[in-house]
LOLOGU-283616 format. One line per field, with one value per residue (C-alpha): y, x, z; chain; residue in three letters. Coordinates in nm, 4 decimals, always signed. Each point is the difference from the previous one (the first is absolute). Layout:
// residues N
Y	c(Y ...) $
X	c(X ...) $
Z	c(Z ...) $
chaine	c(A ...) $
residu	c(ALA ...) $
***
This chain:
// residues 373
Y	c(-8.8420 -0.1331 +0.2492 -0.0660 +0.2250 -0.0761 +0.1376 +0.0748 +0.1305 -0.2194 -0.2825 -0.2313 +0.2762 +0.1521 -0.3495 -0.1025 +0.3176 -0.0615 -0.3655 +0.0653 +0.2639 -0.2428 -0.2479 +0.2501 +0.1449 +0.3678 +0.0386 +0.2751 +0.0392 +0.1817 +0.0893 +0.1815 +0.1727 +0.3052 -0.1639 -0.3323 -0.0383 +0.0908 -0.1906 -0.3529 -0.2652 -0.1910 -0.2815 -0.3042 -0.1311 -0.3743 -0.3188 +0.0069 +0.3667 +0.0725 -0.1573 +0.2267 +0.3046 -0.1308 -0.0529 +0.3611 +0.1143 +0.1332 -0.2526 +0.2120 +0.3228 -0.1918 -0.1197 +0.3470 +0.1350 -0.2800 +0.0724 -0.0426 -0.0950 -0.1479 -0.1261 +0.0896 +0.0705 -0.0930 +0.2250 -0.0555 +0.2326 +0.2221 +0.0321 -0.2334 -0.2383 -0.3550 -0.1732 +0.0743 -0.1753 +0.0649 -0.3039 +0.0932 +0.2623 -0.0338 +0.1693 -0.1939 -0.3229 -0.1751 +0.1775 -0.3239 -0.0172 +0.1705 +0.1886 +0.3751 +0.2129 +0.3355 +0.2934 -0.0417 +0.3517 -0.0605 -0.3168 +0.1772 +0.2862 -0.2476 -0.1793 +0.3369 +0.1095 -0.3348 +0.0145 +0.3586 -0.0299 -0.1329 +0.0103 +0.2641 +0.1139 +0.1505 +0.1185 +0.1573 -0.2115 -0.3350 -0.2472 +0.0501 -0.2404 -0.3004 -0.1316 -0.3095 +0.0172 -0.3416 +0.1681 +0.2457 +0.1655 +0.3482 +0.1801 +0.2981 +0.2142 +0.2232 +0.2971 -0.0848 -0.0839 -0.3618 -0.2299 -0.3514 -0.2466 -0.3531 -0.1097 +0.1435 -0.1212 +0.0771 +0.0556 +0.2330 -0.1758 -0.1474 +0.2360 -0.0426 +0.2049 -0.2182 -0.3098 +0.1600 +0.1030 -0.3304 -0.2549 +0.1388 +0.1628 -0.0322 -0.1883 -0.3055 -0.0415 +0.1698 -0.2287 +0.2272 -0.1147 +0.1857 +0.2790 +0.3524 +0.2090 +0.3649 +0.1235 +0.3506 +0.1995 +0.2478 +0.1554 -0.2239 +0.1594 -0.3134 +0.0192 -0.3630 -0.1252 -0.3162 -0.1336 -0.0964 +0.0551 -0.1914 +0.1239 -0.2582 +0.1563 -0.2083 -0.3619 +0.1233 +0.3192 +0.0907 +0.2160 -0.0030 +0.2772 -0.0248 +0.2505 +0.0327 -0.0526 +0.3392 -0.0217 +0.3453 -0.1200 -0.2565 -0.2388 -0.0681 -0.3203 -0.0069 -0.3165 -0.1451 -0.2996 +0.0081 -0.1579 +0.1398 +0.3370 +0.2417 +0.2995 +0.2072 -0.1090 +0.3298 +0.2270 +0.0659 +0.2368 -0.2586 -0.2707 +0.2264 +0.0454 -0.3841 -0.0292 +0.2988 -0.1560 -0.3482 +0.1280 +0.2874 -0.1776 -0.1215 +0.1566 +0.0449 +0.2028 -0.0665 +0.3555 +0.1396 -0.2534 +0.0594 +0.3713 -0.0719 -0.2314 +0.2928 +0.1877 -0.2877 +0.0224 -0.3626 -0.1628 -0.3377 -0.2219 -0.3330 -0.3227 -0.3098 -0.2242 -0.2440 -0.0143 -0.3415 -0.0428 -0.2965 +0.1729 +0.3130 +0.0682 +0.0921 +0.0585 +0.2440 +0.1057 -0.1626 +0.0713 -0.0141 +0.0563 +0.0820 +0.0663 -0.3696 -0.1741 +0.2227 -0.2278 +0.2769 +0.1480 -0.2907 -0.2232 +0.2271 -0.0875 +0.2603 +0.1958 -0.3142 -0.1421 +0.3316 -0.0074 -0.3667 +0.0209 +0.3054 -0.1736 -0.3192 +0.1786 +0.2057 -0.3095 -0.1867 +0.2976 +0.0293 -0.3612 +0.0392 +0.3714 -0.0722 -0.2647 +0.1563 -0.2970 -0.2423 +0.2573 +0.0612 -0.3762 -0.0753 +0.2889 -0.1333 -0.3566 +0.0943 +0.2456 -0.1460 -0.2823 +0.2543 +0.2538 -0.2601 -0.1087 +0.3661 +0.0781 -0.2856 +0.1644 +0.2612 -0.2786 -0.1703 -0.3602 -0.1870 -0.2987 +0.2070 -0.0312 +0.2180 +0.3323 -0.1974 -0.1985 +0.3226 +0.1558 -0.3111 +0.0151 +0.3687 -0.1021 -0.2851 +0.2257 +0.3119 -0.1732 -0.2621 +0.1219 -0.0076 +0.3269 -0.1908 -0.2544) $
X	c(+3.4206 -0.1737 -0.2406 -0.3427 -0.2350 -0.3667 -0.2464 -0.3328 -0.0988 -0.3056 -0.0628 +0.2653 +0.2689 -0.0293 +0.0065 +0.2995 +0.1922 -0.0514 +0.1166 +0.2935 +0.1298 -0.0330 +0.2048 +0.2846 -0.0903 -0.0181 -0.3387 -0.1130 -0.3709 -0.0963 -0.3767 -0.1697 -0.2435 +0.1145 -0.0722 -0.1457 -0.3187 -0.3299 -0.3319 -0.0564 -0.2403 -0.0385 +0.2494 +0.0696 +0.2909 -0.0505 +0.1671 +0.3816 -0.0051 -0.1154 +0.3309 +0.1895 -0.1641 +0.0560 +0.3643 +0.0231 -0.1420 -0.3090 -0.2741 -0.1580 +0.0180 -0.1740 -0.2653 -0.0479 -0.0436 -0.2253 -0.3481 -0.2958 -0.2712 -0.3099 -0.1543 -0.1439 -0.3169 -0.0638 -0.2303 -0.2045 -0.0130 -0.2498 +0.2214 -0.2189 +0.1762 -0.0474 +0.2693 +0.1782 +0.2792 +0.1549 +0.2316 +0.2125 +0.0800 +0.1028 +0.3379 +0.1056 -0.1946 -0.1368 +0.0718 +0.0742 +0.3731 +0.3341 +0.0460 +0.0701 -0.1936 +0.1651 -0.0064 +0.2818 +0.1408 -0.0111 +0.2116 +0.2458 +0.0383 +0.0893 +0.2462 +0.1593 +0.0473 +0.1697 +0.2241 +0.1346 +0.3348 +0.2786 -0.2152 +0.0464 -0.3232 -0.0202 -0.3545 -0.1240 +0.2269 +0.0048 +0.2255 +0.0439 +0.2818 +0.1859 +0.3412 +0.1262 +0.3743 +0.0502 +0.1511 -0.2912 -0.2946 +0.0316 -0.3347 -0.1149 -0.2793 -0.2604 +0.1262 +0.2899 +0.3626 +0.0895 +0.1265 +0.1330 -0.1421 +0.0867 -0.3615 -0.3166 -0.3355 -0.3246 -0.2842 -0.1869 -0.3317 -0.2133 +0.1531 +0.3594 +0.2583 +0.2766 -0.1754 -0.0350 +0.3687 +0.1424 -0.2517 -0.1908 -0.3387 -0.2884 -0.2316 +0.2208 -0.0839 -0.3344 -0.3085 -0.3178 -0.2995 -0.2740 -0.0586 +0.1114 -0.0233 +0.0539 +0.0332 +0.0083 -0.0943 -0.2691 -0.1839 -0.2254 -0.3164 -0.2011 +0.1166 +0.1047 +0.1369 +0.2008 -0.2369 +0.0340 -0.2437 +0.0047 -0.2205 -0.0762 -0.1608 +0.1105 +0.1154 +0.3358 +0.0430 -0.0143 +0.1661 +0.0652 +0.0295 +0.1589 +0.1510 +0.3654 +0.0822 -0.1120 -0.3269 +0.0555 +0.0913 -0.1329 +0.1901 -0.1922 +0.0724 -0.1632 +0.0417 -0.1317 +0.0522 +0.1266 +0.2365 +0.3553 +0.0538 +0.2773 +0.0385 +0.2842 +0.0556 +0.1811 -0.2715 -0.2299 -0.2319 -0.0633 -0.0614 -0.2629 -0.1700 -0.0269 -0.1763 -0.2259 -0.1047 -0.0596 -0.2065 -0.1831 -0.3367 +0.0076 -0.2325 -0.0101 +0.3108 +0.1966 -0.0101 +0.1272 +0.2766 +0.1106 +0.0181 +0.2174 +0.2176 +0.1108 +0.1207 +0.1781 +0.3770 +0.0550 -0.1736 +0.1252 -0.1232 +0.1177 -0.0934 -0.0530 +0.2825 +0.2654 +0.3728 +0.1322 +0.3784 +0.2252 +0.2762 +0.0180 +0.3647 +0.2419 +0.3673 +0.0203 -0.3699 -0.2983 -0.3700 -0.2197 -0.3666 -0.2433 +0.2892 +0.0905 -0.3273 -0.3083 -0.2881 -0.2601 -0.2323 -0.2381 +0.2366 -0.0055 +0.3683 +0.1994 +0.1202 +0.0831 +0.2015 +0.1896 +0.0819 +0.1122 +0.1797 +0.2003 +0.0990 +0.1158 +0.1959 +0.1838 +0.0514 +0.1661 +0.2159 +0.1043 +0.1057 +0.2035 +0.0843 +0.2829 -0.1913 -0.3042 -0.0599 -0.0423 -0.2126 -0.2339 -0.0312 -0.0792 -0.2506 -0.1895 +0.0238 -0.1692 -0.2510 -0.1313 -0.2150 -0.1530 -0.0640 -0.1634 -0.2447 -0.0851 -0.0571 -0.2443 -0.2112 -0.1036 -0.2050 -0.2972 +0.0438 -0.2616 +0.0237 -0.0904 -0.3720 -0.0200 +0.1327 +0.1699 +0.2036 +0.1085 +0.0984 +0.2047 +0.1792 +0.1068 +0.1165 +0.2141 +0.1637 +0.0842 +0.2486 +0.1402 +0.3523 +0.2774 +0.1894 +0.2798 +0.0661) $
Z	c(-3.2950 -0.2977 -0.1658 -0.1405 -0.2032 +0.0790 -0.2578 +0.1606 +0.3461 +0.0477 +0.2386 -0.1528 -0.0500 +0.3466 +0.1621 -0.2023 +0.0824 +0.3726 -0.0112 -0.2386 +0.2349 +0.2890 -0.2002 -0.0580 -0.3349 -0.0963 -0.1694 -0.2278 -0.0805 -0.3180 -0.0416 -0.2801 +0.2292 +0.1899 +0.3399 +0.1262 -0.1988 +0.1808 -0.0408 -0.0962 +0.1061 +0.3268 -0.0115 +0.2220 +0.1926 +0.0277 +0.1063 -0.0197 -0.0909 +0.3587 +0.1243 -0.2412 +0.1496 +0.3538 -0.0646 -0.1192 +0.3276 -0.1673 +0.1000 +0.2747 -0.2152 -0.2895 +0.2391 +0.1196 -0.3508 -0.1206 -0.1391 +0.2330 -0.2409 +0.1670 -0.3159 -0.3406 -0.1965 -0.3595 -0.2047 -0.3099 -0.3080 +0.1785 +0.3228 +0.2068 +0.2369 -0.1154 +0.2144 +0.3331 +0.1977 +0.3386 -0.0365 -0.3127 -0.2527 -0.3728 +0.0762 +0.3111 -0.0128 +0.3131 +0.3316 +0.1982 -0.0673 +0.0972 -0.3235 +0.0074 -0.2441 -0.0395 -0.2530 -0.2456 +0.0750 +0.3733 -0.0479 -0.2319 +0.2602 +0.2729 -0.2282 -0.1202 +0.3586 +0.0833 -0.3115 +0.0322 +0.1747 -0.2239 -0.3155 -0.2762 -0.1738 -0.3473 -0.0372 -0.3279 -0.2098 -0.1773 -0.1641 -0.3822 -0.0952 +0.1468 -0.1015 +0.1769 -0.0187 +0.1812 +0.3121 +0.0483 -0.1675 -0.1525 +0.0443 -0.1918 +0.1360 -0.1486 +0.2005 +0.2242 -0.0868 -0.0887 +0.2679 +0.0303 +0.2539 +0.0872 -0.0452 -0.1397 +0.1413 -0.1703 +0.2426 -0.2330 -0.0458 -0.2764 -0.2574 +0.1134 -0.1823 +0.1280 -0.1298 -0.3473 -0.0077 +0.1230 -0.1263 -0.2883 -0.0848 +0.2417 -0.2338 +0.0288 +0.3714 +0.0464 +0.0364 -0.0119 +0.2012 -0.1747 +0.2533 +0.0812 +0.3121 +0.1145 +0.3506 +0.1596 +0.3040 +0.0738 +0.2922 +0.2050 -0.1300 +0.0904 +0.3654 -0.0031 +0.3274 -0.0288 -0.2480 -0.3712 -0.2746 -0.3324 -0.2875 -0.2581 -0.3147 -0.2914 -0.0160 -0.1185 +0.2017 +0.3639 +0.2650 +0.3669 +0.2587 +0.3404 +0.2483 +0.1036 +0.3592 +0.1354 -0.2000 -0.1464 -0.3568 -0.2339 -0.2217 -0.3243 -0.2035 -0.3426 -0.2102 -0.3240 -0.2158 -0.3543 -0.2464 +0.0131 -0.1733 -0.0359 +0.2302 +0.1387 +0.3532 +0.0701 -0.1380 +0.3015 -0.1945 -0.2676 +0.2588 +0.1743 -0.3429 -0.0279 +0.3379 -0.0705 -0.3280 +0.1507 +0.2980 -0.1721 -0.0076 +0.3598 +0.2507 +0.3893 +0.1074 -0.3253 -0.1487 +0.3337 +0.0139 -0.3519 +0.0704 +0.3089 -0.2108 -0.2231 +0.3093 +0.1650 +0.0225 +0.1061 -0.2929 -0.1133 -0.2884 -0.1334 -0.1568 +0.2108 -0.1254 +0.1127 -0.0883 -0.0871 -0.0585 -0.0339 +0.2013 +0.2243 -0.0476 -0.2787 +0.0758 +0.2910 -0.0300 +0.1718 +0.0482 +0.3100 +0.0787 -0.2810 -0.2359 +0.0215 +0.0665 +0.0356 +0.1106 -0.0772 +0.2697 -0.0451 +0.1851 +0.3091 +0.0446 -0.1903 +0.3056 +0.1992 -0.2948 -0.0200 +0.3734 +0.0016 -0.3325 +0.1057 +0.3311 -0.1758 -0.2704 +0.2626 +0.2064 -0.2836 -0.0868 +0.3518 +0.0055 -0.3227 -0.0366 -0.2413 -0.2029 -0.1507 -0.2303 +0.2852 +0.1969 -0.2873 -0.0710 +0.3619 +0.0178 -0.2963 +0.1238 +0.3265 -0.1324 -0.3349 +0.1495 +0.2418 -0.2793 -0.2259 +0.2832 +0.0651 -0.3667 -0.0205 +0.2673 -0.2628 -0.1682 +0.1542 +0.1189 -0.2079 +0.2287 +0.3128 +0.0738 +0.3113 +0.1225 +0.2767 -0.2535 -0.1741 +0.3297 +0.0893 -0.3309 +0.0749 +0.3498 -0.1382 -0.2551 +0.1961 +0.2303 -0.2398 +0.0304 +0.2693 +0.0611 +0.1679 -0.2778) $
chaine	c(A A A A A A A A A A A A A A A A A A A A A A A A A A A A A A A A A A A A A A A A A A A A A A A A A A A A A A A A A A A A A A A A A A A A A A A A A A A A A A A A A A A A A A A A A A A A A A A A A A A A A A A A A A A A A A A A A A A A A A A A A A A A A A A A A A A A A A A A A A A A A A A A A A A A A A A A A A A A A A A A A A A A A A A A A A A A A A A A A A A A A A A A A A A A A A A A A A A A A A A A A A A A A A A A A A A A A A A A A A A A A A A A A A A A A A A A A A A A A A A A A A A A A A A A A A A A A A A A A A A A A A A A A A A A A A A A A A A A A A A A A A A A A A A A A A A A A A A A A A A A A A A A A A A A A A A A A A A A A A A A A A A A A A A A A A A A A A A A A A A A A A A A A A A A A A A A A A A A A A A A A A A A A A A A A A A A A) $
residu	c(MET PRO THR ALA LEU ILE SER GLY ALA GLY ILE ALA GLY LEU THR LEU ALA HIS TRP LEU ARG ARG HIS GLY PHE THR PRO THR VAL VAL GLU ARG ALA PRO ALA PRO ARG PRO GLY GLY GLN ALA ILE ASP ILE ARG GLY THR ALA LEU THR VAL VAL GLU ARG MET GLY LEU LEU GLU ALA ALA ARG GLY ALA ARG THR ARG PHE ALA GLY GLN SER VAL LEU ASP ALA ASP GLY ASN GLU VAL GLU ARG SER THR GLU MET THR TYR THR GLY GLY TRP PHE ASN ASN ASP ASP ILE GLU ILE MET ARG ASP ASP LEU ALA HIS LEU LEU HIS GLU LYS ALA ARG ASP GLY VAL VAL TYR ARG PHE GLY ASP SER VAL SER ALA LEU THR ASP THR GLY SER GLY VAL ARG VAL GLU PHE GLU ARG GLY GLU PRO SER THR PHE ASP LEU VAL LEU GLY ALA ASP GLY LEU HIS SER THR VAL ARG ARG LEU ALA PHE GLY GLU GLU HIS ARG PHE LEU ARG PRO MET GLY ALA PHE ALA GLY ILE PHE SER THR GLU ASN PHE LEU ASP LEU HIS ASP TRP GLN ILE TRP TYR MET ASN LEU PRO GLU ALA ALA TYR GLY LEU TYR PRO THR ARG ASP ASN THR ARG LEU ARG VAL MET MET GLY PHE GLU ASP GLU PRO PHE ASP TYR ASP TYR ARG ASP THR HIS ALA GLN LYS ARG ILE LEU ALA HIS ARG PHE ALA THR MET ASP TRP GLU THR PRO ARG LEU LEU LYS ALA MET TRP ASP ALA ASP ASP PHE PHE PHE ASP SER MET ALA GLN ILE ARG MET ASP THR TRP SER SER GLY ARG THR ALA LEU VAL GLY ASP ALA ALA HIS CYS PRO SER PRO GLN SER GLY GLN GLY SER SER LEU ALA LEU VAL GLY ALA TYR ILE LEU ALA ASP GLU LEU GLY ARG ALA PRO ASP ASP HIS ARG THR ALA PHE ALA ARG TYR GLU GLU ARG MET ARG PRO PHE VAL GLU LEU ASN GLN GLU LEU ALA PHE PRO ASP GLU SER ALA THR THR GLU THR GLU ASN THR ALA ARG VAL GLU ARG VAL LYS SER ALA ILE ASP LEU ASP ASP) $
***
């Protein structure tokens, strides 16, 4: 059986592991974290991605784990409600569609359970060097012994190590979007029940609160706008200092949330950015998901692109298991137009004059690909 190393145990990596195993590969997943990562925002499974989840036998489980938000409130700087909706939320959009909104860690759990048998996991480790020998890729790890694989597949996110090692430094492909966000969990001290609250204090900074499925915990999303600046994306303490400084002057429940942030063990912070590359493969190495084409959270399509991209990459490798060049070329040929459409969703359509027109644009994009091509 051909072997493949997948770097990253996120949505793209776990989906890819499942489908590669189904196509006769022996996948190994390496993940820097000691276990599947907890936390994360509410994400959406949309359009063609729903078909991928259905073909994995997970559609009903995903529906069972979906969020149950009934609406949202928007507050002003003094904590007064200035807007309310029972028809949409900022995280999931309008309710009148077939999309599944689900917490990122809930979806990752479902995918990990599905991709257990026949998949080797190396948690607490990371790739440190790649050498393409022509007949395989020799991989060195930060902690484990070196191994050689037929293929290496980078599913390791916006700051992909595999991309850096195989394609060059991140700055060549990163397109910042002038915003940053942090997310973490805390107790549901506001006793929110399937309801979101968005606190708008300054034009360039805001945060949202919403409960997880059992309504016992809150997910907190704090975001601000700024020009790109340097920070260590692996230094959680330094990232928390950034948010503490940016939100220090905000009122309402901000001091309590900042205190909870310091105690959070699922804290995540990053810039809002896209990845733009001319090609997603080099020799026996290829990229998938955010590592290849992050559309940014503003698009609302990152998780769906990860699911669809992983499915199509595995599909093409299954069709040509002994010809990775053809498989990688076909994967990119099928995915790139879809990716480009989805990346454009992160930017407003200046020609759209109504919310209906914007909604129609999203609906056209999210299913603009054929899984059976």
